[in-house]
Each structure stands twice: as structure tokens, then as C-alpha cells.
C-alpha positions in Angstrom: -18.5 4.9 -15.2 -19.0 1.6 -13.5 -20.5 1.4 -10.0 -18.8 3.6 -7.4 -16.7 2.0 -4.7 -15.0 3.3 -1.6 -11.4 2.5 -0.6 -10.1 3.1 2.9 -6.5 3.0 3.9 -5.2 3.0 7.5 -1.5 3.7 7.6 0.7 4.5 10.6 0.1 8.3 10.2 -3.1 8.8 8.2 -6.5 7.5 7.4 -7.4 8.1 3.7 -10.5 7.5 1.7 -11.2 7.7 -2.0 -14.4 7.2 -3.8 -14.2 6.2 -7.5 -14.7 3.7 -10.2 -13.3 2.9 -13.6 -13.8 3.9 -17.2 -12.4 1.6 -19.8 -10.3 0.0 -17.1 -8.7 3.2 -15.9 -9.3 4.4 -12.3 -11.4 7.6 -11.9 -11.5 9.4 -8.6 -14.7 11.2 -7.6 -13.8 12.2 -4.0 -10.9 11.9 -1.6 -10.4 12.8 2.0 -7.7 12.2 4.7 -7.2 12.7 8.4 -4.0 12.6 10.4 -3.7 9.9 13.1 -0.1 10.5 14.2 0.4 9.1 17.7 -2.6 6.8 17.4 -0.8 3.9 15.6 2.9 3.1 16.2 4.7 0.8 13.8 1.4 -1.1 13.1 0.3 -1.3 16.8 -3.0 0.5 17.4 -2.7 2.7 20.5 -6.1 4.4 20.7 -9.0 2.6 19.0 -11.6 5.0 20.1 -10.0 8.1 18.5 -9.4 6.3 15.2 -13.0 5.1 15.1 -14.1 8.6 15.7 -12.0 9.8 12.8 -13.3 7.1 10.6 -16.8 7.9 11.5 -16.2 11.5 10.3 -15.2 10.1 6.9 -18.2 7.8 6.5 -20.0 10.8 5.0 -18.0 12.9 2.5 -19.5 16.3 1.5 -18.9 17.4 -2.1 -19.2 21.1 -2.1 -19.2 21.4 -5.9 -22.1 19.0 -6.6 -23.9 19.6 -3.3 -24.0 15.9 -2.7 -23.1 13.8 0.4 -21.5 10.5 -0.3 -22.6 8.0 2.4 -20.1 5.1 2.6 -21.6 1.7 3.6 -19.0 -0.9 2.6 -15.4 -0.6 1.6 -12.2 -2.3 0.4 -9.8 -1.8 3.3 -6.1 -1.4 2.5 -3.8 -2.1 5.4 0.0 -2.3 6.0 1.5 -5.8 5.6 2.3 -6.3 9.3 3.5 -9.9 9.6 2.3 -10.7 6.1 3.0 -14.2 4.9 2.2 -15.4 1.3 1.5 -19.0 0.3 0.5 -20.7 -2.9 -2.6 -23.0 -3.2 -4.1 -25.2 -5.9 -7.7 -26.4 -5.8 -10.2 -28.0 -8.2 -14.0 -28.1 -8.1 -16.6 -29.6 -10.4 -18.8 -27.3 -12.4 -22.3 -27.1 -11.0 -24.2 -26.7 -14.3 -25.3 -29.9 -16.1 -24.3 -28.1 -19.3 -20.8 -27.6 -17.9 -21.0 -23.8 -18.5 -18.9 -22.1 -15.9 -20.8 -19.5 -13.7 -19.7 -17.1 -11.0 -20.8 -19.7 -8.5 -18.2 -22.1 -9.7 -15.5 -19.5 -9.3 -16.7 -18.8 -5.8 -16.7 -22.5 -5.0 -13.1 -23.1 -6.0 -12.0 -19.9 -4.1 -13.9 -21.2 -1.0 -11.8 -24.4 -1.1 -8.7 -22.2 -1.0 -10.2 -20.3 1.9 -10.5 -23.6 3.9 -6.7 -24.2 3.8 -5.6 -25.0 7.4 -3.5 -22.2 9.0 -2.3 -21.5 12.5 -4.9 -20.4 15.0 -3.3 -17.0 15.6 -3.4 -16.2 11.8 -6.1 -15.4 9.3 -6.5 -15.4 5.6 -7.0 -11.8 4.5 -7.0 -12.2 0.7 -6.9 -14.8 -2.0 -5.5 -13.7 -5.4 -6.0 -16.1 -8.3 -2.9 -16.4 -10.5 -4.6 -18.4 -13.2 -7.5 -20.8 -13.9 -7.2 -24.1 -15.7 -10.0 -25.9 -17.6 -10.4 -29.3 -19.3 -8.1 -29.8 -22.2 -5.2 -27.8 -20.6 -6.9 -24.5 -21.3 -5.6 -21.6 -19.1 -7.1 -18.3 -18.3 -5.9 -15.3 -16.3 -9.4 -14.0 -15.8 -12.2 -16.0 -14.3 -13.4 -18.2 -17.3 -17.1 -17.4 -16.8 -19.2 -18.6 -19.8 -16.6 -21.2 -20.9 -17.3 -24.9 -20.9 -15.5 -27.4 -18.7 -16.4 -30.2 -16.3 -13.9 -28.8 -13.7 -12.3 -25.6 -12.7 -8.8 -25.5 -11.3 -7.2 -22.4 -9.6 -3.7 -21.6 -8.7 -3.8 -18.8 -6.2 -1.7 -16.7 -3.8 -3.0 -16.7 -0.2 -2.3 -13.7 1.9 -2.1 -14.5 5.7 -1.6 -12.1 8.6 -1.5 -12.3 12.3 -5.2 -12.4 13.4 -4.7 -9.6 16.0 -3.6 -7.1 13.4 -6.1 -8.0 10.7 -9.0 -8.2 13.1 -8.1 -4.9 14.8 -7.9 -3.0 11.5 -11.2 -4.5 10.4 -12.8 -3.7 13.7 -11.8 -0.1 13.5 -13.7 0.4 10.2 -16.7 -1.6 11.2 -17.0 0.2 14.5 -17.4 3.4 12.4 -20.4 1.9 10.7 -18.8 0.7 7.5 -18.6 -2.9 6.4 -15.3 -4.3 5.2 -16.0 -6.2 2.0 -12.4 -7.0 1.3 -9.0 -6.5 2.9 -6.1 -5.7 0.6 -2.5 -5.5 1.8 -0.7 -2.4 0.5 2.1 -4.3 -1.4 -0.5 -6.1 -3.5 -2.4 -2.9 -4.2 0.8 -1.3 -5.3 1.8 -4.2 -7.5 -1.6 -4.0 -9.3 -0.9 -0.3 -10.0 2.7 -0.9 -11.1 1.6 -3.6 -13.5 -1.0 -1.3 -15.1 1.7 1.3 -15.6 4.3 -0.9 -17.4 6.6 -1.9 -14.6 8.4 -5.2 -15.4 7.0 -8.3 -13.8 9.9 -9.0 -11.4 11.2 -6.3 -9.0 11.8 -5.3 -5.4 9.2 -2.9 -4.1 10.3 -0.4 -1.5 7.3 1.5 0.0 8.8 4.4 2.0 6.3 5.6 4.7 6.6 7.9 7.7 7.3 5.2 10.3 7.9 2.0 8.4 9.4 1.0 5.1 7.9 -2.1 3.6 10.1 -4.2 1.3 8.5 -6.8 -1.0 9.8 -9.1 -3.6 7.4 -9.1 -6.5 7.5 -11.9 -9.0 5.3 -12.3 -12.1 3.5 -9.1 -11.0 2.5 -10.4 -7.5 4.1 -10.2 -4.1 6.0 -13.3 -3.1 7.6 -12.4 0.2 7.6 -9.2 2.3 9.4 -7.7 5.2 9.9 -4.2 6.7 12.2 -2.0 8.6 11.1 0.3 11.4 12.5 3.4 9.8 10.8 6.1 7.7 10.4 9.8 7.0 9.7 10.7 10.6 13.1 9.3 11.6 14.9 11.7 9.2 13.0 14.5 11.0 14.2 13.2 14.4 17.7 13.0 13.1 17.7 16.6 11.8 16.2 17.8 15.0 18.8 16.1 17.2 21.7 17.2 15.0 20.7 20.8 15.0 19.1 21.1 18.4 15.8 22.3 16.9 12.2 21.1 17.3 10.9 18.1 15.4 8.3 20.5 13.8 11.1 22.8 12.4 13.1 19.7 11.3 10.0 18.4 9.5 9.5 21.7 7.7 13.1 21.7 6.6 12.7 18.2 5.3 9.5 18.9 3.4 10.3 22.3 2.1 13.9 21.8 1.1 15.1 18.2 1.3 18.5 17.9 -0.2 19.8 20.8 -2.3 21.1 19.5 -5.6 22.2 22.8 -7.1 25.0 25.2 -6.3 23.8 28.5 -4.8 25.4 31.9 -5.5 24.7 32.8 -1.9 24.3 30.9 1.4 20.8 31.4 2.8 20.2 30.6 6.4 17.5 28.0 6.7 17.2 28.0 10.4 18.6 29.6 13.5 19.0 27.4 16.6 21.1 27.1 19.7 23.9 24.7 19.9 24.8 22.6 23.0 27.0 25.4 24.3 24.1 27.8 24.2 25.4 29.8 21.2 23.0 30.8 18.4 24.0 29.3 15.1 22.6 29.3 11.6 21.8 26.2 9.6 22.8 26.4 5.9 21.9 24.2 2.9 25.2 22.3 3.1 24.5 21.5 6.7 21.1 20.1 5.9 22.6 18.1 2.9 25.2 16.6 5.2 22.6 15.6 7.8 20.5 13.9 5.1 23.5 12.2 3.6 24.5 10.8 7.0 21.0 9.5 7.7 20.7 7.6 4.4 24.3 6.4 4.3 24.8 5.3 8.0 21.2 4.3 8.8 18.5 3.9 6.1 20.4 2.2 3.3 22.1 -0.1 5.7 18.8 -1.3 7.2 17.3 -1.8 3.7 20.3 -3.9 2.7 20.2 -6.0 5.8 16.5 -6.6 5.4 17.0 -7.6 1.8 19.8 -10.0 2.6 17.7 -11.6 5.3 14.5 -11.8 3.2 16.2 -13.1 0.1 18.7 -15.5 1.8 17.1 -18.5 0.2 16.9 -17.0 -3.3 19.5 -16.9 -6.0 22.0 -13.9 -5.7 20.8 -12.4 -8.9 17.4 -11.6 -7.3 19.2 -8.8 -5.3 19.9 -7.2 -8.7 16.3 -6.9 -9.7 14.9 -3.4 -10.4 14.0 -1.3 -7.4 10.6 0.3 -7.5 10.4 3.1 -5.0 7.1 4.6 -3.8 5.4 6.1 -0.7 5.1 9.5 0.9 8.8 9.6 2.0 9.9 8.9 -1.6 9.0 12.6 -2.5 11.9 13.9 -0.5 13.7 16.3 -2.7 17.1 14.9 -3.8 16.2 11.4 -2.9 16.2 10.0 -6.4 19.9 11.0 -6.9 20.8 9.4 -3.6 19.1 6.1 -4.4 20.5 5.9 -7.9 24.0 6.6 -6.6 23.7 3.9 -3.9 22.2 1.3 -6.2 24.0 2.2 -9.4 24.1 -1.4 -10.7 20.3 -1.7 -10.6 17.4 -0.1 -12.5 15.6 2.3 -10.1 12.0 3.4 -10.8 10.2 6.0 -8.8 6.5 5.1 -9.0 4.2 8.1 -9.0 0.5 8.7 -9.5 -0.9 9.8 -12.8 -4.5 9.7 -11.7 -6.2 13.0 -12.0 -6.8 14.6 -8.6 -4.4 12.4 -6.6 -0.9 13.0 -8.0 1.0 12.3 -4.9 2.4 8.7 -4.5 1.0 8.5 -0.9 -2.4 7.7 -2.6 -1.0 4.8 -4.7 -2.2 2.0 -2.3 -5.7 3.4 -2.5 -5.6 3.6 -6.3 -4.4 0.0 -6.5 -7.1 -0.9 -4.1 -9.6 0.8 -6.3 -8.3 -1.2 -9.3 -8.7 -4.4 -7.4 -12.3 -3.5 -6.3 -13.4 -2.6 -9.8 -11.8 -5.6 -11.6 -13.4 -8.9 -10.9 -10.9 -11.8 -10.4 -12.8 -14.1 -8.2 -11.3 -13.0 -4.9 -12.0 -13.8 -1.3 -14.6 -11.0 -1.2 -17.0 -13.3 -3.1 -17.5 -15.3 0.0 -18.8 -12.2 1.9 -22.3 -10.8 1.7 -22.5 -7.7 -0.4 -24.4 -4.5 0.5 -24.8 -1.2 -1.3 -21.5 0.5 -1.4 -22.2 4.2 -1.7 -25.4 6.3 -1.5 -25.6 9.8 -2.8 -27.8 12.2 -0.8 -28.6 15.8 -2.0 -28.0 18.5 0.6 
């Protein structure tokens, strides 16, 4: 296995960490850990930095009970939600430093640094630079950094990921206050697109990342995010809707959602899923068809409408056929039982792909941004991280 790296994701409801590397280009996970942070971040706004830093500090050392090793994390690739993400294209050229015109890593770093110097508004910051391709003398093109090739100049065409400074700086500060250095910031739609490409998803699609509080919607073209938006609705809102409809606690509603979801089969009997008290003070039973009806209403009258409105707004300057691109669905909320049938019925004219994890040890799609981040960290493409000082990533200490 190549050198181990650590990936940290801060979402609206969880902090997650994986440690891993790659073998023959495939991601391999050594350790994983997660901690809930519900109530500490709301729709991307950090509400309690101190508590999040304390939780991150706990995850700086991961104890492996099987091998009796403690993994001490020093620097990380940080995956964050695309709050206010803007994506630009940039083209830059630099002269090759070597008198022999042999391209070195330094030349790739130099041309990326020119992209980094692009002027942006003062309240925004460049969080990542993704090279689309490199061009050398004689109209030679390369997707990978052309290290070792000969050319007098190196040209790069790159995507520039820009976010509001207050969000990017806050997420970075949380991790660094916990004693870990952020080597690279990676927005979750890009990490997901890297994973999707590796797993055979077509180059153009609409990515719908269904989280607990927020659903991120991204147009992906030629395997890279082009434009992104979000709606402030997620899995938690379905729990709230069920709780309100059946006058039960949010905790009970969440259990119903996670344990049952939507029943897709006919039952020979009608089991009571929950007993609650209606507004008239009478005890009533909640049956599968009642839960199905509540879920149908949530998606039909709320969730799908908000997705459609967000797509129409985001893609208003694009040709109408873009709205018919395949839908790639992922995220923790995408595991709701019965959701696939609902989505395929609603978007019957489009190909619908549910993206899941096939990485051993982390089969749930909630880990996909971390796996994508791991793939970015272990595959050199001449990214913005080259401009930052490197330190040892992970140390192993025997207990």
C-alpha cells in the first residue's frame, strides 16, 4: 500500500474520519471513526466551534483494538459541504525551469500557483484547483501531470473552486484548532464525482447528494462539477413531517423512517408501527399505509418540488436537454427504504443511478465523500495542495 493518508469530513450532522491509502489505484480503508454533531452546525452555519473542536480532538488519535496501534493524525484532506460554492475555469502557461526542458514537479507547481493568483472578491477564497488537462509544445495534451516529458512551456486548463471565506476559513479553523493541519480542502461534490468516475458513471449527469439537513445538487460535465446549488431540506425534515402528522416525538419518527421507510410489499396483516395520541386526545395506531402516505406526501408536495425549482434556477442558462441528463443519487438520506421506486417514478424519463459504496468496511453511501477525498489525496494531479508545506500525515504508535 502507498503512504497512508487521513480524510476528515465535516457535514451538518457528523464528523467522520477515515485512514487509508490505495493499492493499484483502488482505495483501501484501514480505520474509520465518526461522531455526531447534531445541533452544532445548522445548514452550514457553525453554531458551537468549541464543542466541534473538542470532538475533532478526540478523533486525532484513533485506537485500533485489533492491531493494538494508535493512529496519530497530523495532517488531513478536509472534505466540506459546498456552501456558496462557485466554479470557474482558468488557463495559465509557465516556462519550464530545467535547461534541458524536462518537466519536473516544480513546473507543475509553478503553473498551478499562477492559477492560484487569479483575482477574486475579497470575501471569497480559492479552496481547490483541479487541472482538467495540460498542454505541451507541439499540441501535445495530457490528463495527468506530464512530469518527465520535454517541453519549453507547460499550459494548464483548470477548474477553480471558490467559496465564501467565512465558511472555508471556519471549517479549516475547526480542524487546525484540534491539532491537525489541513493540507487540502475538497468540496464534497468534487469528491463524489471522482468516486463516480472511477465506478463507471457517465461523464455528464446531475448529482443529488441527499443529506440530513441539506440536499446538494450539482451539474457534472466531463466528470467534473460545473455549477452547484442546494435546497435546505433533507432526511431530518421527513422525520419532522412524520412527527407532526402523527403527533409523536421526532425520535420515534426518526426510528420509523430508518427502520421501515416506505413499505413496498403487500402485507397479509396490518401491524401497528406506533401508538400515539391524536389532537383530540384519543390514542390511535399508526399502520404501514399511514407511514407510506406521509412519505409520499413529503416527497410529492415538498422535496421533489424543491429539487425541480432548484434545477430550473441553476440550469436556466443551459440548453433544455441538460435537465434530462442522468440523475446520480447519493448521501445518507438516499438509503431510505422505498426511495428508489419513488425517484424512478417521478423522473421516469431520465436514467436514475443510486451511487453506493463498494469499498470494504464502509458500504454505506454516507462515506462516499470521504472515499472520493481519499482517491484525490492518493492520486497526484498537481493540485492546490502543492503550494502548502507538507508534514508527516499519520504516525503509528504501539500501545
